C-alpha positions as CSV (number, residue, x, y, z in Angstrom):
1,M,106.7,139.9,108.0
2,A,109.7,139.9,110.1
3,Y,110.2,137.9,113.9
4,D,112.5,137.7,116.8
5,R,113.1,133.4,115.6
6,A,114.9,133.6,119.7
7,L,111.3,134.4,121.4
8,I,110.0,131.3,119.1
9,D,112.5,129.0,119.2
10,L,111.3,129.5,123.5
11,T,109.6,126.5,125.9
12,A,106.4,127.5,127.3
13,T,108.5,127.2,130.6
14,E,111.1,129.7,129.2
15,A,108.7,131.9,128.1
16,V,106.2,132.1,130.7
17,A,109.5,132.7,133.4
18,L,110.3,135.7,131.0
19,L,106.5,137.4,131.3
20,R,106.3,136.9,135.2
21,R,109.3,139.0,135.3
22,R,108.9,141.3,132.8
23,A,111.5,140.8,130.7
24,V,109.1,140.2,127.7
25,S,105.8,141.7,126.9
26,P,103.1,139.8,125.8
27,L,102.8,142.1,123.6
28,E,106.2,141.4,122.1
29,L,105.3,137.7,122.1
30,V,102.3,138.3,119.7
31,E,104.2,140.1,116.8
32,A,106.3,137.3,117.2
33,A,103.4,134.4,116.6
34,A,101.7,136.5,113.7
35,G,105.5,137.0,111.9
36,R,105.8,132.8,112.4
37,I,102.4,132.4,111.4
38,A,102.4,134.2,107.8
39,E,105.7,132.5,107.5
40,V,105.2,128.9,107.8
41,E,100.6,129.0,107.7
42,P,100.8,128.3,103.6
43,A,103.2,125.4,103.4
44,V,101.0,123.3,106.6
45,N,97.0,125.6,107.4
46,A,97.4,124.7,110.8
47,L,95.1,128.0,111.6
48,P,92.7,129.0,109.6
49,I,91.0,130.8,111.8
50,L,92.8,134.0,112.9
51,C,92.4,137.0,115.2
52,L,95.7,138.9,115.6
53,D,94.3,142.0,116.3
54,R,92.2,140.3,119.2
55,A,95.4,138.9,120.6
56,R,96.9,142.3,120.3
57,N,94.4,143.7,122.5
58,Q,94.8,141.2,125.2
59,A,98.2,141.7,125.1
60,R,97.7,145.5,126.3
61,A,95.2,144.3,128.4
62,V,97.6,141.7,130.4
63,A,100.7,143.9,130.4
64,A,98.5,147.5,132.3
65,A,96.9,145.0,134.5
66,P,98.9,144.0,138.3
67,P,101.2,141.6,137.7
68,R,100.3,138.5,139.7
69,P,104.2,136.9,141.1
70,G,103.0,134.9,143.7
71,D,100.6,132.9,141.2
72,P,101.8,130.2,139.7
73,N,98.9,129.0,137.8
74,W,99.6,132.2,136.0
75,L,100.4,132.2,131.4
76,G,102.2,136.5,131.5
77,G,100.1,136.7,128.7
78,L,101.6,133.1,126.7
79,P,100.6,133.1,123.3
80,L,98.2,130.3,122.5
81,T,95.6,128.7,120.3
82,I,92.0,127.2,121.2
83,K,91.1,124.4,118.8
84,D,87.6,124.9,116.2
85,L,85.8,122.9,118.3
86,E,86.0,125.4,121.6
87,E,84.4,128.8,121.2
88,V,85.7,132.0,121.5
89,A,84.0,135.0,122.0
90,G,84.1,137.4,119.3
91,V,86.3,135.0,116.9
92,R,84.8,133.2,114.0
93,H,83.7,129.1,114.7
94,T,83.2,126.9,112.6
95,S,82.6,123.6,114.0
96,G,85.9,121.7,112.9
97,G,85.2,123.7,109.1
98,S,81.3,122.5,108.9
99,V,79.4,124.0,106.0
100,L,76.5,124.1,108.4
101,F,78.0,127.0,110.6
102,E,80.5,128.0,107.9
103,N,79.4,131.8,109.5
104,H,78.7,131.4,113.4
105,V,79.8,134.1,115.6
106,S,80.6,133.0,119.1
107,E,78.7,135.4,121.8
108,R,81.1,134.2,124.2
109,S,84.0,131.8,125.3
110,G,83.5,128.2,126.2
111,P,84.7,127.6,129.7
112,V,88.0,126.1,129.4
113,V,89.3,129.5,127.0
114,E,87.9,131.4,130.2
115,L,90.1,129.9,132.2
116,L,92.7,130.1,129.9
117,E,92.4,133.8,129.6
118,G,91.5,134.6,132.9
119,N,94.8,132.8,134.2
120,G,96.4,135.1,131.2
121,G,96.7,132.9,127.8
122,I,96.1,134.5,124.5
123,P,94.0,132.7,122.3
124,L,95.6,133.8,118.8
125,G,93.1,131.9,116.7
126,K,91.7,128.8,116.3
127,S,93.4,125.3,114.9
128,N,91.2,123.1,112.2
129,S,89.9,120.4,113.4
130,P,88.0,117.8,110.7
131,E,84.0,118.5,111.2
132,F,82.5,118.1,114.8
133,G,86.1,116.2,115.4
134,F,84.7,113.1,113.5
135,N,87.6,111.8,111.4
136,A,91.6,111.5,113.0
137,S,92.4,112.6,109.8
138,T,92.5,116.7,109.6
139,V,91.0,117.1,106.4
140,N,87.4,119.2,106.1
141,A,85.8,121.2,103.3
142,L,85.6,124.7,104.4
143,F,89.6,124.8,104.7
144,G,91.8,121.3,103.8
145,P,93.9,119.5,105.0
146,T,96.3,120.3,107.6
147,R,99.1,119.2,106.6
148,N,102.4,117.5,108.5
149,P,105.5,119.5,109.1
150,F,107.8,117.0,109.1
151,D,106.8,116.2,105.3
152,T,103.9,118.3,104.2
153,R,102.0,115.7,102.3
154,L,101.2,113.6,104.6
155,T,99.0,113.8,107.5
156,V,98.4,115.3,111.0
157,G,96.4,112.9,112.3
158,G,93.4,114.2,114.0
159,S,91.7,115.8,115.6
160,S,93.6,118.0,117.0
161,G,95.7,118.5,113.9
162,G,96.1,122.7,113.4
163,A,97.0,122.5,117.1
164,A,99.9,119.8,116.9
165,A,101.3,121.4,114.1
166,S,100.9,125.0,115.3
167,V,102.7,124.0,118.7
168,A,105.4,121.9,116.4
169,T,106.1,124.5,113.4
170,G,106.6,127.8,116.4
171,E,102.6,129.3,115.9
172,A,102.3,128.8,119.3
173,W,103.7,128.7,122.4
174,M,100.9,125.4,123.8
175,A,97.7,124.8,122.2
176,H,94.5,123.9,123.8
177,G,93.2,120.1,122.4
178,S,90.7,117.5,123.3
179,D,90.7,114.4,122.4
180,L,87.2,111.5,122.6
181,G,89.7,108.6,120.6
182,S,92.7,109.6,119.5
183,S,92.3,113.4,119.0
184,I,95.2,114.5,121.4
185,R,98.2,111.8,120.6
186,L,98.2,110.6,117.6
187,P,98.6,114.2,116.3
188,A,101.2,115.1,119.2
189,A,102.9,111.4,118.0
190,F,102.4,112.2,114.1
191,C,104.1,115.8,115.6
192,S,107.0,114.9,117.7
193,V,105.2,116.9,120.6
194,V,103.9,116.2,124.3
195,G,99.8,115.1,124.1
196,L,98.0,114.7,127.3
197,R,94.0,113.6,127.5
198,P,93.6,113.9,130.7
199,S,91.3,112.5,133.3
200,P,87.7,113.2,132.5
201,G,86.5,116.1,134.3
202,R,90.0,117.4,134.8
203,V,89.9,121.0,132.6
204,P,85.9,121.7,132.2
205,R,83.8,121.3,128.8
206,P,81.4,123.1,126.7
207,R,77.9,123.0,127.9
208,K,76.8,120.9,124.5
209,G,76.5,117.6,124.0
210,M,77.7,114.7,126.0
211,V,77.7,116.0,129.6
212,F,78.0,113.0,131.5
213,S,80.1,111.0,128.1
214,M,83.3,110.1,130.5
215,L,84.9,109.6,126.3
216,P,85.9,113.3,125.5
217,V,87.4,115.0,127.8
218,I,90.4,118.5,126.8
219,G,94.1,118.8,127.6
220,P,97.4,120.2,125.7
221,I,99.2,119.8,123.4
222,T,102.7,121.4,124.1
223,R,107.3,120.5,122.8
224,T,107.6,119.3,126.2
225,V,106.5,117.9,128.9
226,A,107.1,120.3,131.9
227,D,105.1,121.8,128.8
228,A,101.8,119.9,129.4
229,G,102.1,120.7,133.6
230,L,102.2,124.2,133.2
231,M,99.1,124.6,130.9
232,L,97.5,120.8,132.8
233,D,97.6,124.0,135.8
234,A,96.2,127.1,133.8
235,M,93.0,124.8,131.6
236,A,91.9,122.5,135.0
237,G,89.5,124.0,137.6
238,E,86.2,122.9,139.0
239,V,83.4,124.1,136.2
240,W,79.6,124.0,138.0
241,T,78.5,123.4,134.6
242,D,80.0,120.3,133.8
243,P,78.7,117.1,136.1
244,L,81.8,115.1,135.4
245,S,84.0,118.2,137.0
246,L,86.7,117.9,139.0
247,P,87.9,119.4,142.6
248,A,90.7,121.9,141.6
249,A,94.4,121.4,142.8
250,P,96.5,123.4,144.1
251,P,98.0,126.0,142.1
252,G,101.2,124.9,140.4
253,T,100.5,121.0,141.1
254,F,100.8,120.1,137.6
255,A,104.3,122.4,136.7
256,Q,105.6,121.7,139.4
257,A,105.0,117.6,139.0
258,A,106.0,118.0,135.6
259,S,109.1,119.1,136.2
260,T,110.7,116.6,138.7
261,P,111.3,114.3,136.8
262,R,110.8,111.0,139.0
263,K,112.4,107.2,137.5
264,P,109.2,104.5,137.8
265,G,109.5,101.4,139.5
266,R,107.5,98.1,137.6
267,I,105.9,99.7,134.2
268,G,103.6,97.7,131.9
269,F,104.4,97.1,127.8
270,S,102.1,96.2,125.3
271,M,103.3,96.6,122.1
272,D,99.0,95.9,120.2
273,L,97.2,95.9,124.2
274,G,96.1,92.9,121.8
275,V,94.0,94.8,119.4
276,T,95.8,95.5,116.3
277,P,98.4,95.4,113.7
278,V,101.4,97.5,114.1
279,D,103.8,98.6,111.2
280,P,106.9,97.2,111.8
281,A,108.4,100.7,111.0
282,V,106.9,101.8,114.5
283,A,107.3,99.0,116.6
284,A,111.3,99.3,115.7
285,V,111.6,103.2,116.9
286,V,109.2,102.0,120.3
287,E,111.1,98.2,120.6
288,A,114.9,101.2,120.3
289,A,112.3,104.0,122.9
290,I,111.5,100.5,125.7
291,A,115.1,99.4,125.7
292,R,116.7,102.7,126.2
293,L,113.8,102.8,129.3
294,A,115.0,99.8,130.9
295,E,119.0,100.8,130.4
296,A,118.3,103.4,131.9
297,G,116.6,101.8,135.5
298,A,112.8,101.9,135.0
299,G,111.1,98.1,135.7
300,I,109.7,97.3,132.0
301,E,107.1,94.6,131.5
302,R,105.8,92.9,128.7
303,T,102.4,92.7,130.3
304,A,99.3,94.3,130.1
305,P,96.2,93.4,131.4
306,D,93.4,92.2,128.7
307,L,91.9,95.2,126.7
308,S,91.0,93.0,123.7
309,Q,87.4,94.0,123.3
310,G,88.7,97.0,123.3
311,R,87.4,98.1,119.5
312,D,84.3,96.4,119.8
313,V,83.1,98.3,123.4
314,F,84.5,101.2,122.0
315,H,82.1,101.0,118.6
316,A,78.8,100.8,120.9
317,I,79.7,102.8,123.1
318,R,80.8,105.5,120.9
319,G,78.4,105.1,118.7
320,V,75.1,105.2,120.7
321,N,76.5,108.3,122.0
322,H,76.9,109.9,118.4
323,L,73.3,108.8,117.8
324,A,71.6,111.3,120.9
325,A,74.0,113.5,119.5
326,F,74.7,113.4,116.0
327,A,70.6,112.2,114.9
328,P,68.7,115.2,114.8
329,L,71.5,117.2,112.9
330,I,71.2,114.1,110.3
331,A,67.6,115.1,110.4
332,L,67.7,118.8,110.0
333,H,70.5,118.9,107.5
334,G,71.0,115.0,105.4
335,A,73.4,114.6,103.1
336,R,75.3,118.1,104.2
337,V,76.3,116.0,106.7
338,I,80.2,114.3,106.1
339,P,79.6,110.3,105.6
340,E,81.9,109.1,108.6
341,I,78.7,111.1,111.0
342,H,76.4,108.8,108.6
343,S,77.9,105.9,109.3
344,S,79.0,106.0,113.0
345,T,74.7,106.6,114.0
346,E,73.7,104.4,111.3
347,R,75.2,101.2,113.1
348,A,75.1,102.6,116.8
349,A,70.9,102.3,115.0
350,G,70.8,98.8,114.1
351,L,72.5,98.0,117.2
352,P,70.0,96.0,120.0
353,I,70.2,97.2,123.2
354,V,71.0,93.6,124.9
355,D,74.2,94.7,122.9
356,Y,75.1,98.0,124.5
357,A,74.6,96.7,127.8
358,R,77.1,93.5,127.5
359,A,79.6,96.3,125.5
360,E,79.1,98.5,129.3
361,N,79.5,95.5,131.1
362,A,82.9,94.5,128.5
363,R,83.8,97.8,129.3
364,A,83.9,97.5,133.4
365,A,85.7,94.2,133.4
366,M,88.0,95.9,131.5
367,F,88.6,98.9,133.6
368,Q,89.0,95.6,136.8
369,R,91.8,94.1,134.8
370,L,92.8,97.3,134.5
371,M,92.7,98.4,137.7
372,D,94.2,95.1,139.5
373,F,97.3,95.7,136.8
374,L,98.2,99.4,137.9
375,A,97.4,97.9,142.2
376,D,101.1,96.1,140.9
377,H,102.0,98.3,138.2
378,E,102.7,102.2,138.1
379,L,101.8,102.5,134.2
380,L,101.5,101.0,131.4
381,I,103.5,102.1,128.4
382,C,102.5,101.3,124.6
383,P,103.0,103.1,120.3
384,T,100.4,105.9,120.8
385,A,100.4,105.0,116.3
386,I,100.6,101.6,114.3
387,M,101.9,103.9,111.1
388,T,103.4,106.0,110.3
389,P,101.7,109.8,108.8
390,F,99.6,108.8,105.0
391,P,98.3,111.3,102.9
392,A,97.1,114.9,104.1
393,E,93.5,114.1,101.8
394,W,93.1,110.7,102.4
395,R,89.9,110.6,105.1
396,R,90.7,106.6,106.3
397,V,93.0,104.4,106.3
398,E,91.4,101.1,104.7
399,R,95.3,99.1,105.8
400,L,98.4,97.4,107.0
401,G,100.1,95.1,105.4
402,D,97.4,92.4,105.2
403,H,95.1,93.7,107.7
404,S,92.3,95.5,106.7
405,F,90.4,97.8,108.8
406,D,86.8,97.6,109.5
407,S,85.8,101.3,110.4
408,Y,87.2,104.2,109.4
409,I,88.1,104.6,112.4
410,D,89.5,101.3,113.8
411,W,93.5,102.0,112.7
412,I,93.4,104.1,115.7
413,A,92.5,101.3,118.3
414,I,95.2,101.5,119.7
415,T,94.6,104.9,121.6
416,F,90.5,104.9,121.8
417,T,90.9,101.3,124.1
418,L,92.6,103.5,126.5
419,S,90.1,106.0,126.3
420,L,88.0,103.3,128.0
421,T,89.7,103.1,130.8
422,A,89.3,106.8,132.2
423,C,93.2,106.9,133.0
424,P,95.0,110.3,131.8
425,V,97.2,109.2,129.3
426,I,100.1,111.4,127.5
427,S,102.1,111.2,124.4
428,I,105.0,111.9,124.5
429,P,108.0,112.0,121.8
430,C,110.2,108.5,121.2
431,G,111.9,108.6,118.1
432,F,111.8,108.9,114.5
433,T,112.0,105.9,111.5
434,P,114.0,105.9,109.1
435,A,112.6,108.0,106.6
436,G,112.6,110.9,109.2
437,M,109.1,110.5,110.8
438,P,107.9,111.2,114.3
439,V,107.1,107.8,116.8
440,G,105.6,108.8,120.0
441,L,104.6,106.4,123.1
442,Q,101.4,106.3,125.1
443,I,102.6,106.2,128.9
444,L,98.6,106.0,130.6
445,G,98.5,105.9,134.6
446,R,96.2,105.9,137.9
447,P,92.5,107.0,137.8
448,R,93.4,111.1,138.7
449,G,97.1,110.1,138.9
450,E,98.4,113.4,136.3
451,A,100.9,114.8,138.8
452,A,102.4,111.0,138.7
453,L,101.9,110.4,135.1
454,L,103.9,113.8,134.6
455,R,106.7,112.6,136.6
456,V,107.8,109.8,135.2
457,A,106.7,111.2,131.7
458,A,109.2,114.2,132.8
459,W,111.8,111.5,133.1
460,C,111.1,109.2,130.2
461,E,111.3,112.5,128.3
462,E,114.5,112.8,129.5
463,V,116.1,109.4,128.4
464,L,114.8,109.7,124.7
465,G,115.8,112.6,124.5
466,A,114.3,116.4,124.0
467,L,112.9,115.8,120.6
468,G,110.5,118.2,120.7
469,H,111.7,121.4,122.4
470,R,113.1,123.4,119.6
471,P,110.0,124.3,117.0
472,V,110.3,122.9,112.6
473,D,111.0,124.3,110.0
474,P,107.8,122.6,107.6
475,V,109.5,120.2,105.0
476,I,107.7,120.8,102.2
477,R,107.4,118.1,99.4
478,H,105.0,117.9,96.2
């Protein structure tokens, strides 16, 4: 299927500028995306559920509606993808490739989809995820693995793996993702794109699950920091059905911040946060990036607050949440529920209540130490992933070098430790290993400080280079 590659190569910010002045139509972009999907999808398996006719109808409706030239949150008919953990009305919804829900079709859209569509975003389809988002590698029983566009033998990480691959390959200009332990940031790093984990409540969550938990959030995956700000404006908002929902920021707040880079002052840097080993190949790329930021004037200090309890604290708090959320599913479906869910809930069921209380106290102490640190430092930086991508079929990582991981998710401790803080965190590309695999840098900002974080991330992006600006053609290896 022929398509206009020039349209695919546009950043989301560039495409929306054309849409707003009607120099290109939403339908033209939908057709360009459809052509690109047909070309690259067999290699990456990022979008197993498509709704292209629905997207075409939406594109025509947006084009026929009055323009909104004064609305900075207006996407103007920009096509995007929605992770298959979020509902889109009239579209198949399998909860991440679960055989339990393989034939389910959504009756209504989730709050964030309603916001995106209300702001002129057009869903093209559902991106691949592990079942219930319950892993850091995107593979499931219904659709199989999503493959890394830089080497199709390898994983994209998870759980928003299909989302990151769809953006990296140019199947869409931006993607909806969700993040509890790593799920926006890790796939962004593995695919050399940008992934923002906002503060809890910044983007409304579905009306289901553990609605009072501070761990799960929704956010954007894009090619650039400017695009992340643009998408955050379109998906953020106060929704009364989410008990953690934050008041809406003034229109255009995040896009404006992301388009005005600012050099930071004092920044703390840790290679491992005291919670994990790091592959030397990844550490070398991160060290080179940190050196470039320092040379450009950032006040890098090799210091960080004590977050070393992050692994044990996360397991306790996440496990109790999962016990509440998934024990009824296990009771109903037994062995048809994936092993990772059984493992997490069984571990939590054996946890004495006093240990859970200690974990909550330890988390509070970690947060207070971080707040003391952020009183003197603008940001905290560390790697996004401790290793490069591994085979796409793997459901867990057993070891790194001589270090064995106790749990199937312990290899992502460097991301889930930061999830515990409820601070916004962005992952940006920072370079490639000698083998050509991407490496990402996590930047943590102050609570509810997405605008300030985006300004500094945009500056870092300028210094480190436009590593994710143009979509990549999949490198097919067998």
